[in-house]
C-alpha positions in Angstrom: 174.3 112.8 96.8 176.5 114.0 94.7 176.9 116.4 92.5 175.5 117.3 89.7 172.2 115.8 91.7 172.0 118.0 94.3 171.4 121.1 91.7 169.2 118.8 90.2 165.3 120.6 90.1 163.1 117.5 90.7 159.1 117.7 89.7 158.6 116.2 94.1 160.1 119.8 94.5 157.1 121.9 92.8 154.2 119.4 93.7 151.8 121.6 93.4 152.1 121.7 89.8 151.9 117.9 89.0 147.9 117.2 88.2 146.3 113.7 89.2 145.8 111.3 86.4 143.4 108.8 86.1 142.5 105.1 84.8 139.8 106.1 82.0 137.4 102.6 83.3 135.5 103.4 86.6 136.4 99.4 87.7 133.6 97.6 90.3 135.9 95.1 92.6 132.1 94.0 93.9 131.0 90.1 92.6 128.6 90.2 89.7 124.7 90.6 90.0 123.4 86.8 90.6 119.4 85.8 89.7 119.3 85.1 86.3 119.1 81.3 86.9 116.3 81.6 89.3 114.0 84.1 87.8 114.1 82.0 84.5 111.8 79.5 86.1 109.0 82.3 87.1 106.5 83.7 83.7 104.9 86.5 84.6 100.9 86.2 84.7 99.5 88.3 81.5 96.9 89.7 83.9 97.8 91.2 87.1 96.0 91.0 89.8 93.2 93.2 91.0 90.3 93.7 93.9 90.8 91.5 96.8 92.9 88.6 94.8 93.2 86.4 92.0 90.7 82.8 92.9 92.4 80.0 91.0 90.1 77.1 90.4 91.4 73.2 90.3 90.0 69.8 90.4 91.5 67.6 93.0 90.3 64.1 91.8 88.1 62.8 89.6 84.5 61.0 89.3 85.6 57.7 90.3 82.1 55.9 88.1 83.6 53.0 86.8 82.7 48.9 88.8 83.4 45.5 88.0 81.6 42.4 88.6 80.9 39.4 88.4 77.5 38.7 88.1 76.4 39.9 84.5 72.4 41.2 85.3 74.4 42.7 88.4 73.1 46.8 89.5 75.1 49.4 87.8 77.6 51.5 89.8 76.3 53.9 91.6 76.8 57.8 90.1 79.7 59.6 91.6 80.5 63.4 92.0 84.2 64.6 91.4 86.2 66.9 94.0 86.6 70.5 92.7 88.0 73.1 94.9 89.7 76.5 94.7 92.2 78.9 96.3 92.4 82.6 96.2 95.5 84.3 96.7 94.4 87.7 98.8 95.0 91.2 98.7 94.2 93.3 101.8 95.7 96.7 102.6 94.2 96.2 106.5 95.3 92.6 108.0 98.6 91.4 107.0 97.7 87.9 108.5 95.1 87.6 105.2 97.2 89.2 102.6 99.2 87.1 100.2 101.4 89.7 98.0 105.1 91.1 99.5 105.6 95.0 98.6 109.2 95.8 97.0 109.8 99.9 97.4 113.4 101.7 96.3 113.8 105.2 96.6 116.8 107.6 95.2 117.2 111.2 96.9 119.7 114.0 95.9 120.1 117.8 95.6 119.1 119.2 92.8 123.0 120.5 91.8 124.2 116.6 91.6 121.4 115.7 89.6 121.8 118.6 87.0 125.7 118.1 87.5 125.4 115.5 84.8 128.3 114.1 85.8 130.8 116.9 85.0 134.2 116.7 86.8 133.4 113.2 88.3 134.6 109.7 86.3 130.5 108.3 86.8 127.3 110.6 87.1 126.6 109.5 90.5 122.5 110.4 90.4 122.4 108.1 87.0 124.5 105.5 88.1 122.5 105.2 91.4 119.1 105.5 89.5 120.1 102.7 86.6 121.1 100.4 89.2 117.6 100.5 90.9 116.0 97.5 88.4 119.4 95.3 88.9 119.1 95.4 92.7 115.2 94.3 92.5 116.2 91.7 90.2 118.8 89.8 92.3 116.9 90.6 95.3 113.8 89.1 93.9 115.6 86.0 93.1 117.0 85.9 96.5 114.0 86.1 98.2 112.4 83.4 96.0 114.9 81.3 97.9 114.9 82.5 101.6 111.2 82.1 102.4 109.3 83.9 104.4 111.5 84.4 107.4 113.4 86.2 104.7 117.0 84.2 106.4 119.8 85.1 104.7 121.6 82.6 106.2 123.4 82.3 109.8 126.3 83.4 111.5 129.3 80.7 111.7 131.4 80.4 114.4 132.0 83.5 117.1 132.5 86.9 114.8 136.0 88.6 114.8 136.8 91.3 114.8 137.6 93.4 110.8 140.9 93.8 111.3 142.4 91.3 108.7 141.9 89.7 105.4 140.3 86.4 106.3 138.5 85.3 109.9 140.9 83.1 110.5 143.4 85.6 111.1 141.5 88.0 112.7 141.3 89.3 116.0 138.7 87.9 118.5 136.1 90.2 120.3 134.6 92.7 117.7 133.0 95.9 119.0 131.5 98.9 116.7 134.5 100.9 116.3 136.8 97.9 115.4 134.2 95.9 112.6 132.8 93.0 112.7 134.4 89.4 110.1 131.9 86.5 110.1 131.6 83.5 108.6 128.0 82.5 107.3 126.3 79.3 106.9 123.2 77.6 105.9 123.7 79.8 103.4 125.2 81.5 100.3 128.4 83.7 100.6 126.6 85.6 97.4 124.3 87.0 99.0 126.7 89.1 101.2 127.2 92.2 98.8 129.9 95.0 99.0 127.7 98.2 100.8 124.8 96.6 101.5 123.2 97.0 104.8 122.2 94.1 107.3 120.6 92.8 110.4 121.9 90.4 112.6 118.8 88.8 114.6 118.9 87.2 118.5 116.8 83.7 117.2 115.2 83.0 120.9 113.7 86.2 120.8 114.0 87.8 117.3 115.8 90.8 118.9 118.0 93.1 116.5 121.2 92.2 118.1 123.3 94.9 115.5 121.3 97.1 112.7 122.1 98.2 109.4 125.3 97.3 109.3 127.2 98.0 106.4 129.4 95.2 104.2 132.4 96.7 103.6 134.0 93.7 101.6 134.0 89.9 101.0 138.1 89.2 100.6 138.2 85.6 101.5 135.1 83.6 99.2 136.4 80.1 100.0 136.2 81.1 103.7 132.4 82.1 103.4 133.9 84.9 105.4 132.5 89.3 105.3 133.7 91.9 106.5 131.7 94.5 108.5 131.7 97.9 109.9 129.3 99.8 111.9 128.2 103.2 110.5 127.9 106.3 112.6 128.0 109.0 110.3 126.3 110.4 107.4 123.0 110.0 105.5 120.3 109.1 108.1 118.9 106.3 106.3 122.6 104.2 106.4 122.6 104.6 110.1 123.6 101.4 111.9 122.3 100.4 115.6 123.0 98.0 118.3 126.4 96.6 119.7 128.1 94.4 116.9 130.2 92.7 120.2 126.9 91.4 120.9 126.7 89.4 117.7 126.9 85.4 118.0 126.9 82.5 116.7 123.8 81.1 114.7 122.3 84.4 114.4 119.8 85.5 111.7 121.2 87.9 109.2 119.0 89.4 106.9 118.6 92.3 105.1 118.0 95.4 106.8 114.0 95.7 108.1 112.9 92.4 106.5 112.5 89.5 109.5 110.0 87.8 108.7 109.0 89.8 105.5 109.6 87.2 102.9 107.6 86.5 100.2 105.9 83.2 98.7 107.9 81.5 96.4 110.5 78.5 96.5 111.5 78.8 99.7 108.2 79.5 101.0 107.2 75.9 99.3 110.0 73.9 99.6 109.9 74.6 103.4 109.0 71.3 105.8 104.6 72.1 106.7 104.0 72.9 109.7 100.2 71.8 111.6 98.5 75.2 111.9 100.2 76.6 109.5 98.8 79.5 107.1 100.0 79.6 103.8 98.8 81.1 100.2 94.8 81.5 100.8 94.9 81.0 104.5 95.4 77.2 103.7 97.2 74.4 105.8 99.0 72.5 104.2 99.2 69.8 106.0 94.9 69.5 106.2 93.6 66.9 103.7 92.6 68.4 100.5 95.8 71.1 100.2 98.6 68.1 99.6 98.5 69.3 96.5 100.3 72.7 97.4 103.2 70.2 98.8 106.3 69.0 96.8 107.0 65.7 96.8 109.9 65.5 99.9 112.7 63.2 100.3 114.7 63.6 104.0 118.2 63.3 102.9 119.0 63.0 106.8 122.7 64.2 106.4 123.5 62.2 103.8 125.9 63.5 100.6 124.4 64.1 97.9 124.2 61.1 95.4 122.5 59.4 92.2 120.3 57.3 94.6 118.4 61.0 95.2 117.9 61.4 92.0 115.8 57.3 91.6 114.3 58.7 94.5 112.7 61.5 92.3 112.0 59.7 89.4 110.3 57.2 91.0 108.2 59.4 93.0 108.0 62.0 90.1 106.9 59.0 87.4 103.9 58.5 89.1 102.1 61.9 87.7 101.3 60.0 84.6 101.6 57.1 82.0 104.9 57.7 79.8 104.6 61.4 80.6 108.1 63.3 79.5 108.8 65.1 82.6 110.4 68.8 81.6 112.6 68.7 84.8 115.6 70.4 85.7 117.8 70.3 88.3 118.9 73.0 90.6 121.9 72.7 93.5 124.2 74.6 95.1 127.9 75.2 93.6 129.3 73.2 96.4 126.6 70.4 95.9 127.1 70.4 92.3 130.6 69.9 92.4 130.2 67.6 94.8 127.6 66.0 92.4 130.2 65.7 89.9 132.8 64.2 92.1 130.2 61.0 93.2 128.7 60.6 89.8 131.7 61.1 87.6 132.5 62.9 84.4 131.4 60.1 82.0 128.2 59.9 83.2 127.8 63.8 81.7 126.5 64.3 78.2 127.4 67.0 76.1 125.2 67.9 73.1 126.4 69.8 70.3 125.0 73.9 70.0 122.6 72.6 67.2 121.2 69.4 68.5 117.8 69.5 69.1 117.9 68.1 72.6 119.8 71.2 73.8 118.1 73.6 72.7 115.1 72.4 74.4 117.1 73.5 77.4 117.6 77.1 76.5 114.8 78.1 79.1 117.1 77.1 81.5 120.4 79.2 80.6 123.0 77.9 79.2 125.8 76.5 82.0 125.0 73.5 83.8 125.5 69.5 83.0 123.3 67.0 80.4 122.2 64.3 82.1 120.4 61.1 80.8 117.8 59.4 82.9 115.7 56.7 82.7 112.4 58.5 83.5 113.5 61.7 83.3 115.2 61.7 79.7 117.6 63.8 79.1 117.8 66.9 81.9 120.1 70.3 83.2 121.5 70.1 86.5 122.5 73.3 87.1 124.1 75.2 89.8 122.6 78.3 91.2 124.6 79.9 94.0 121.4 81.0 95.6 120.0 77.8 96.4 119.7 76.2 99.8 123.0 74.6 100.5 121.4 71.7 101.7 118.7 71.1 98.8 119.2 69.5 95.8 115.2 70.9 93.8 113.7 69.3 91.0 111.9 72.3 88.8 109.0 71.0 86.6 109.3 73.9 83.9 106.3 76.0 83.5 105.2 75.3 87.4 105.6 78.9 88.2 104.0 81.7 87.9 104.8 85.6 89.4 101.7 87.4 90.5 101.5 91.7 90.3 98.6 93.1 92.2 97.9 96.4 90.6 100.8 96.6 88.0 103.7 94.5 86.7 106.6 94.0 88.9 108.6 97.4 89.8 107.1 100.5 89.3 108.0 103.8 88.7 106.0 106.0 90.2 105.2 109.1 88.6 104.0 112.7 89.3 102.9 115.5 87.0 104.3 113.0 84.1 108.2 113.0 85.7 109.7 110.5 87.7 111.7 112.7 90.2 109.9 115.3 91.9 110.6 118.4 94.8 110.7 117.1 98.1 109.7 119.6 100.8 111.9 122.0 103.3 112.5 121.4 106.3 111.0 123.9 108.2 107.0 122.8 107.2 104.3 124.6 105.5 107.2 126.5 103.3 107.1 125.0 100.2 108.9 122.7 98.2 113.0 122.5 98.8 115.8 121.7 96.5 116.1 118.3 97.7 115.2 115.4 94.7 113.3 111.8 95.3 112.1 109.2 92.7 110.4 106.0 94.4 109.8 102.5 93.1 107.0 100.0 94.3 105.2 96.6 93.6 103.5 94.3 95.2 104.0 90.5 94.2 103.5 87.0 94.8 104.9 83.4 93.1 102.4 80.7 92.6 103.0 77.2 91.9 100.0 76.4 89.5 101.2 72.4 90.2 103.7 72.2 93.3 103.0 68.4 94.3 105.0 67.8 90.0 107.8 69.5 92.2 110.8 67.7 94.4 113.4 68.7 96.7 116.0 67.1 98.7 116.4 68.4 101.8 118.5 67.7 104.8 121.3 67.4 102.6 125.4 67.5 104.2 126.8 71.1 103.3 130.3 69.4 101.6 133.2 70.8 102.1 135.0 71.5 98.8 
């Protein structure tokens, strides 16, 4: 440059004078919480469960009393009895095999100065931000766990993992390591169950051993290819440290939230699963035994066919046997990819739009406002809902009002209070020397979802997963 530019003083010549300027809003760079569509199907049971559980009594069949005959002086029909049954939702502290509830817990832990700071000098109060997110995290994870069954399998690794060096799996380099990170694609599950900053285990399906554990998801830069990036964490708080070796993670490895493999809950995922002979279900029941068929939803094997109107017809015929001219208050739910494939298959003209003040629209308010209005001969007016948490190979017909949430001892996730407050001081690192300056807050709950009439629901399973 030349004069007068060379002699001029610029702000960059006195950088120590510069003060950082920040935007006022604290932006969230991750997808919003899921679960509202799923959780609306479940009604909380008014009374909590105590003792060793709660028993439902039911009638499997009425008395078979009436007979016809041609002899006007013939004998009157022999008396018959009804077929009664009962089943207990079990609570057992000592034997998990005789226990049907699933425990859920959470903890926040900070030093006393972070809590007392109140967010001074930071855009948000760190302690409050994490504390206030616990209930949201519970609601979402509850919805996720409701769909994935007792194994707690979120999905499978799709293809050979690659390094976390590019924005997509396709462009990433081969052979991940603990130092380079890992990019995977997911199938047999939904990409939305992978959330930035959440921790996951990758399980060897042959042995059940953890290949890599407590691995942090860093981001999901490519939803269209259902891929996410992960890092191996070797420094920081002890609860966030990783284990194992990312280079050993392989195609079809099982993905679970860290520490939850085979720790799932009884809900949609368990009820809609294929029964196995000798299984132990809620109450110790084997759903393949006579007398327990009522615990099985109606099942239609799609045998890898794509979603179509014919599956609605099959479900309607099966569910039409429930009663004479009985109006079935049912909603159909499927993964967004199946939802779009159905729109393409049936055509937009098949779906009905109701004004917001129409009584038919109000009838389905409890299902949420997002869904297709479809009219069927047996189902009548029904909603076809899109829920990203539904198994991508399923189409579920859910009977409204037939699902309950049972809680043991207290309802839902409870803040465990001590001396009237939630926060408590933890012991110092040196044993038996008193309380220190680290504070914690804990939550706990025990829940189990109960189908009052599972047989009045229906699942089409084995659908071909569409490529949109």
